[in-house]
Backbone as a printed PyTorch tensor [residue, N CA C, xyz], in Angstrom:
tensor([[[ 0.8560, -1.1690,  0.0000],
         [ 0.0000,  0.0000,  0.0000],
         [ 0.9020,  1.2320,  0.0000]],

        [[ 0.5310,  2.2200, -0.7670],
         [ 1.3260,  3.4400, -0.8630],
         [ 0.7300,  4.5310,  0.0090]],

        [[ 1.5160,  5.5360,  0.2360],
         [ 1.0780,  6.6970,  0.9980],
         [-0.1230,  7.3460,  0.3370]],

        [[-0.1260,  7.4050, -0.9680],
         [-1.2390,  8.0070, -1.7060],
         [-2.5420,  7.2450, -1.4520]],

        [[-2.4670,  5.9410, -1.3080],
         [-3.6720,  5.1400, -1.0850],
         [-4.2570,  5.3260,  0.3060]],

        [[-3.4710,  5.8470,  1.2470],
         [-3.9860,  6.1300,  2.5900],
         [-4.7280,  7.4650,  2.6390]],

        [[-4.5660,  8.2850,  1.6070],
         [-5.1870,  9.6110,  1.5890],
         [-6.7000,  9.4870,  1.7740]],

        [[-7.2330, 10.3330,  2.6530],
         [-8.6680, 10.3460,  2.8840],
         [-9.1330,  9.3700,  3.9510]],

        [[-8.2340,  8.5520,  4.4920],
         [-8.5840,  7.5990,  5.5390],
         [-7.9780,  8.0640,  6.8600]],

        [[-8.5950,  7.6780,  7.9460],
         [-8.0090,  7.9000,  9.2690],
         [-6.8400,  6.9390,  9.3940]],

        [[-5.6810,  7.4410,  9.7950],
         [-4.5420,  6.5390,  9.9520],
         [-3.7350,  6.8810, 11.1960]],

        [[-2.9350,  5.8860, 11.6020],
         [-2.1520,  5.9720, 12.8140],
         [-0.6860,  5.7180, 12.4930]],

        [[ 0.1640,  6.3720, 13.2520],
         [ 1.5960,  6.1240, 13.2000],
         [ 1.8560,  4.9690, 14.1550]],

        [[ 2.3120,  3.8300, 13.6310],
         [ 2.4840,  2.6550, 14.4910],
         [ 3.9330,  2.4030, 14.8890]],

        [[ 4.9040,  2.8420, 14.0630],
         [ 6.3000,  2.6740, 14.4740],
         [ 7.2330,  3.5660, 13.6620]],

        [[ 8.3330,  3.9100, 14.3120],
         [ 9.4430,  4.6190, 13.6640],
         [10.7170,  3.9240, 14.1090]],

        [[11.5350,  3.5250, 13.1620],
         [12.8410,  2.9360, 13.4670],
         [13.8910,  3.7230, 12.7000]],

        [[14.8350,  4.2940, 13.4280],
         [15.9240,  5.0460, 12.8020],
         [17.2130,  4.2990, 13.0870]],

        [[17.9220,  3.9440, 12.0130],
         [19.1680,  3.1760, 12.1300],
         [20.3360,  4.0260, 11.6500]],

        [[21.1440,  4.4900, 12.5810],
         [22.3210,  5.2710, 12.2120],
         [23.5520,  4.3970, 12.0740]],

        [[23.4420,  3.1070, 12.4380],
         [24.5760,  2.1990, 12.3030],
         [24.7040,  1.6550, 10.8810]],

        [[23.7120,  1.8950, 10.0450],
         [23.7610,  1.4600,  8.6470],
         [24.3960,  2.5460,  7.7880]],

        [[24.9580,  2.1530,  6.6580],
         [25.4860,  3.1220,  5.6910],
         [24.8460,  2.8580,  4.3560]],

        [[23.9780,  3.6960,  3.8480],
         [23.5580,  4.9430,  4.4780],
         [22.5600,  4.6770,  5.6060]],

        [[22.4710,  5.6290,  6.5210],
         [21.5100,  5.5200,  7.6220],
         [20.0930,  5.4870,  7.0420]],

        [[19.1430,  4.9640,  7.8220],
         [17.7850,  4.8920,  7.3040],
         [16.7480,  5.0580,  8.4060]],

        [[15.5680,  5.4800,  7.9920],
         [14.4070,  5.5510,  8.8760],
         [13.2810,  4.7840,  8.2000]],

        [[12.5910,  3.9640,  8.9620],
         [11.4500,  3.2100,  8.4610],
         [10.2550,  3.5880,  9.3290]],

        [[ 9.2060,  4.0780,  8.6790],
         [ 8.0160,  4.5520,  9.3690],
         [ 6.8340,  3.7050,  8.9120]],

        [[ 6.0740,  3.1880,  9.8700],
         [ 4.8950,  2.3770,  9.5630],
         [ 3.6480,  3.1820,  9.8930]],

        [[ 2.7260,  3.2330,  8.9360],
         [ 1.4220,  3.8610,  9.1150],
         [ 0.3640,  2.8130,  8.8240]],

        [[-0.7740,  2.9160,  9.4920],
         [-1.8630,  1.9920,  9.1850],
         [-3.1920,  2.7250,  9.2730]],

        [[-4.1350,  2.2320,  8.5080],
         [-5.5220,  2.6810,  8.5880],
         [-6.3370,  1.4570,  8.9860]],

        [[-7.6440,  1.5820,  9.0010],
         [-8.4740,  0.4320,  9.3570],
         [-8.3340, -0.7070,  8.3580]],

        [[-7.9980, -0.3900,  7.1130],
         [-7.9650, -1.4290,  6.0850],
         [-6.6180, -1.6100,  5.3930]],

        [[-5.6280, -0.7990,  5.7370],
         [-4.3660, -0.8820,  4.9960],
         [-3.1820, -0.4330,  5.8490]],

        [[-1.9940, -0.7260,  5.3210],
         [-0.7380, -0.2970,  5.9490],
         [ 0.1590,  0.3090,  4.8740]],

        [[ 1.0170,  1.2260,  5.3050],
         [ 2.0320,  1.7810,  4.4040],
         [ 3.3440,  1.8390,  5.1700]],

        [[ 4.4230,  1.5280,  4.4800],
         [ 5.7590,  1.6040,  5.0620],
         [ 6.5680,  2.6000,  4.2510]],

        [[ 7.0670,  3.6180,  4.9320],
         [ 7.8840,  4.6530,  4.2970],
         [ 9.3300,  4.4290,  4.6920]],

        [[10.2410,  4.6180,  3.7390],
         [11.6660,  4.4040,  4.0080],
         [12.4360,  5.6100,  3.5050]],

        [[13.2380,  6.1870,  4.3820],
         [14.1140,  7.2970,  4.0170],
         [15.5430,  6.8500,  4.2500]],

        [[16.4260,  7.1590,  3.2950],
         [17.8230,  6.7420,  3.4060],
         [18.7210,  7.9620,  3.3420]],

        [[19.8630,  7.8710,  4.0240],
         [20.7850,  8.9960,  4.0880],
         [20.2270, 10.0880,  4.9880]],

        [[19.9200,  9.7340,  6.2130],
         [19.2970, 10.6630,  7.1570],
         [20.2460, 11.8210,  7.4610]],

        [[19.7320, 13.0200,  7.3090],
         [20.4820, 14.2420,  7.5820],
         [20.0190, 14.8630,  8.9020]],

        [[18.7190, 14.7200,  9.1950],
         [18.1170, 15.3080, 10.3970],
         [16.8820, 14.5010, 10.7500]],

        [[16.6550, 14.2620, 12.0380],
         [15.4410, 13.5830, 12.4860],
         [15.0100, 14.1590, 13.8240]],

        [[13.7030, 14.3610, 13.9410],
         [13.1170, 14.8470, 15.1890],
         [11.7490, 14.2060, 15.3390]],

        [[11.4650, 13.6690, 16.5210],
         [10.1690, 13.0390, 16.7610],
         [ 9.6640, 13.4110, 18.1530]],

        [[ 8.4820, 13.9730, 18.2100],
         [ 7.7760, 14.2420, 19.4610],
         [ 6.5240, 13.3740, 19.4220]],

        [[ 6.5500, 12.2860, 20.1870],
         [ 5.4730, 11.3050, 20.1400],
         [ 4.7200, 11.3070, 21.4600]],

        [[ 3.4230, 11.5200, 21.3920],
         [ 2.6110, 11.5870, 22.5940],
         [ 2.0390, 10.2570, 23.0220]],

        [[ 1.8010,  9.3440, 22.0870],
         [ 1.1730,  8.0690, 22.3970],
         [ 2.1080,  6.9310, 22.0130]],

        [[ 2.6620,  6.2030, 22.9960],
         [ 3.6090,  5.1270, 22.6690],
         [ 2.9780,  3.9590, 21.9230]],

        [[ 1.6520,  3.8650, 21.9190],
         [ 0.9790,  2.7690, 21.2260],
         [ 0.5470,  3.1380, 19.8120]],

        [[ 0.9440,  4.2890, 19.3430],
         [ 0.5920,  4.6970, 17.9880],
         [-0.4090,  5.8260, 17.9940]],

        [[ 0.0370,  6.9770, 17.5400],
         [-0.8060,  8.1540, 17.5750],
         [-1.5670,  8.3890, 16.2900]],

        [[-2.6820,  9.0600, 16.4260],
         [-3.4980,  9.4550, 15.2920],
         [-2.7260, 10.4710, 14.4560]],

        [[-2.8100, 10.3450, 13.1330],
         [-2.0840, 11.2130, 12.2100],
         [-3.0740, 12.0750, 11.4450]],

        [[-2.8460, 13.3810, 11.4410],
         [-3.6690, 14.2980, 10.6540],
         [-3.1230, 14.4740,  9.2470]],

        [[-1.7910, 14.5250,  9.1280],
         [-1.2060, 14.8280,  7.8210],
         [ 0.1820, 14.2080,  7.7010]],

        [[ 0.4480, 13.6480,  6.5190],
         [ 1.7710, 13.1370,  6.1580],
         [ 2.1570, 13.8250,  4.8620]],

        [[ 3.2840, 14.5280,  4.8800],
         [ 3.7590, 15.2180,  3.6800],
         [ 5.1930, 14.8200,  3.4000]],

        [[ 5.4970, 14.5990,  2.1290],
         [ 6.8710, 14.4010,  1.6820],
         [ 7.1120, 15.4410,  0.6030]],

        [[ 8.0890, 16.2950,  0.8480],
         [ 8.4000, 17.3580, -0.1060],
         [ 9.8720, 17.2830, -0.4740]],

        [[10.1500, 17.5310, -1.7350],
         [11.5400, 17.5770, -2.1760],
         [12.0550, 18.9990, -2.0270]],

        [[13.1810, 19.1250, -1.3540],
         [13.8510, 20.4070, -1.2160],
         [14.9780, 20.4300, -2.2430]],

        [[14.9900, 21.4140, -3.1400],
         [15.8950, 21.3800, -4.2870],
         [17.3730, 21.4590, -3.9190]],

        [[18.1700, 20.8560, -4.7780],
         [19.6260, 20.9130, -4.6000],
         [20.1230, 22.3430, -4.7580]],

        [[19.6100, 23.0280, -5.7610],
         [19.9860, 24.4190, -6.0020],
         [18.7050, 25.2440, -6.0040]],

        [[18.8010, 26.4520, -5.6330],
         [17.6250, 27.3140, -5.6640],
         [17.0040, 27.4680, -4.2970]],

        [[15.9920, 28.2790, -4.2080],
         [15.4270, 28.5890, -2.8970],
         [14.5910, 27.4430, -2.3300]],

        [[14.6390, 27.3180, -1.0120],
         [13.7750, 26.4010, -0.2930],
         [12.5510, 27.1730,  0.1710]],

        [[11.4430, 26.4780,  0.4090],
         [10.2580, 27.1870,  0.8980],
         [10.5230, 27.7830,  2.2800]],

        [[ 9.8670, 28.8720,  2.6020],
         [10.1030, 29.5330,  3.8970],
         [ 9.9250, 28.6120,  5.1010]],

        [[ 8.9780, 27.6770,  5.0420],
         [ 8.7480, 26.7860,  6.1830],
         [ 9.8790, 25.7750,  6.3930]],

        [[10.8170, 25.6720,  5.4540],
         [11.9590, 24.7620,  5.5940],
         [13.2520, 25.5040,  5.9280]],

        [[13.1970, 26.7740,  6.1080],
         [14.4180, 27.5560,  6.3570],
         [15.1880, 27.0950,  7.5960]],

        [[14.4780, 26.5620,  8.5890],
         [15.1570, 26.0780,  9.7910],
         [16.0460, 24.8570,  9.5070]],

        [[15.9370, 24.2890,  8.3230],
         [16.7300, 23.1160,  7.9430],
         [17.9250, 23.4550,  7.0460]],

        [[18.0390, 24.6990,  6.6290],
         [19.0770, 25.0750,  5.6620],
         [20.4870, 24.6990,  6.1030]],

        [[20.7750, 24.7450,  7.3790],
         [22.1330, 24.4200,  7.8320],
         [22.4770, 22.9400,  7.6420]],

        [[21.5000, 22.0930,  7.3060],
         [21.7530, 20.6840,  7.0180],
         [22.0700, 20.4350,  5.5390]],

        [[21.9130, 21.4520,  4.7160],
         [22.0420, 21.2890,  3.2690],
         [23.4840, 21.5370,  2.8240]],

        [[23.9920, 20.6570,  1.9430],
         [25.3730, 20.8110,  1.4760],
         [25.4690, 20.9000, -0.0530]],

        [[24.3390, 21.0840, -0.7470],
         [24.2770, 21.1870, -2.2090],
         [24.7440, 19.9250, -2.9310]],

        [[24.8780, 18.8070, -2.2340],
         [25.2860, 17.5550, -2.8820],
         [24.1260, 16.9230, -3.6570]],

        [[22.8920, 17.0710, -3.1270],
         [21.7300, 16.4960, -3.7900],
         [20.4640, 17.1630, -3.2600]],

        [[19.3730, 16.9510, -3.9510],
         [18.0860, 17.3810, -3.4210],
         [17.8020, 16.5520, -2.1720]],

        [[17.0510, 17.1010, -1.2450],
         [16.7290, 16.3880, -0.0130],
         [15.2170, 16.1700,  0.0840]],

        [[14.8440, 15.0690,  0.7200],
         [13.4410, 14.7200,  0.9270],
         [13.0620, 15.0790,  2.3610]],

        [[11.9880, 15.8410,  2.5080],
         [11.5600, 16.3320,  3.8080],
         [10.2100, 15.7050,  4.1490]],

        [[10.2070, 14.7960,  5.1110],
         [ 8.9950, 14.1330,  5.5700],
         [ 8.5160, 14.8090,  6.8470]],

        [[ 7.2390, 15.1680,  6.8740],
         [ 6.6310, 15.6680,  8.1070],
         [ 5.3530, 14.8780,  8.3660]],

        [[ 5.1750, 14.5090,  9.6210],
         [ 3.9740, 13.8180, 10.0680],
         [ 3.4450, 14.6020, 11.2570]],

        [[ 2.1810, 14.9970, 11.1880],
         [ 1.5850, 15.7470, 12.2890],
         [ 0.2730, 15.1080, 12.7100]],

        [[ 0.0010, 15.2380, 13.9840],
         [-1.2430, 14.7440, 14.5520],
         [-1.5090, 15.4810, 15.8460]],

        [[-2.5900, 15.1500, 16.5230],
         [-2.9210, 15.8440, 17.7610],
         [-1.8000, 15.7780, 18.8070]],

        [[-1.1050, 14.6520, 18.8780],
         [-0.0120, 14.5410, 19.8550],
         [ 1.2770, 14.0340, 19.2230]],

        [[ 1.3440, 14.0170, 17.8900],
         [ 2.5050, 13.4920, 17.1680],
         [ 3.0940, 14.5730, 16.2730]],

        [[ 4.4170, 14.6380, 16.2440],
         [ 5.0860, 15.4970, 15.2800],
         [ 6.4340, 14.8610, 14.9450]],

        [[ 6.5880, 14.5330, 13.6690],
         [ 7.8080, 13.8850, 13.1940],
         [ 8.3310, 14.6890, 12.0150]],

        [[ 9.6500, 14.8780, 11.9830],
         [10.2940, 15.5740, 10.8660],
         [11.5870, 14.8270, 10.5570]],

        [[11.7230, 14.3930,  9.3070],
         [12.9390, 13.6970,  8.8820],
         [13.3940, 14.3010,  7.5640]],

        [[14.6720, 14.5920,  7.4820],
         [15.2910, 15.1140,  6.2690],
         [16.3010, 14.0770,  5.8160]],

        [[16.1760, 13.6440,  4.5610],
         [17.0190, 12.5550,  4.0650],
         [17.3370, 12.7510,  2.5950]],

        [[18.3140, 11.9800,  2.1100],
         [18.7130, 12.0660,  0.7110],
         [17.7640, 11.3170, -0.2130]],

        [[17.1260, 10.2530,  0.2680],
         [16.2370,  9.4510, -0.5860],
         [14.9650,  9.0770,  0.1730]],

        [[13.8650,  8.9580, -0.5790],
         [12.5780,  8.5360, -0.0220],
         [12.0050,  7.4250, -0.8800]],

        [[11.4050,  6.4490, -0.2200],
         [10.7240,  5.3920, -0.9510],
         [ 9.6210,  4.7950, -0.1130]],

        [[ 8.7850,  3.9940, -0.7500],
         [ 7.7060,  3.2880, -0.0600],
         [ 7.8740,  1.8110, -0.3060]],

        [[ 7.5340,  1.0130,  0.7080],
         [ 7.6100, -0.4370,  0.5590],
         [ 6.2220, -1.0240,  0.6320]]])
């Protein structure tokens, strides 16, 4: 199941695993709805922040993945991340928000499993 297929459904963040011992480092995020699951994978982690309110999986209001360009301006809402950018490649910016959940990951690659 893809992230796009979860659109319009109530979904929960069920797990986040960040592995910095791998090369490249990776984050694997599991989301589920009543009828489906999606697994997101980011590789080459540059920045990660997670404020999780519910250890059993929090309700998610919005999941966004945006590409931040290698060259050129970044959107104003991403300016706090500029110091992580080295112009080597475009970066993928994942944000997950919910009533008690907030996750932000910046990585070199994004994929879905």
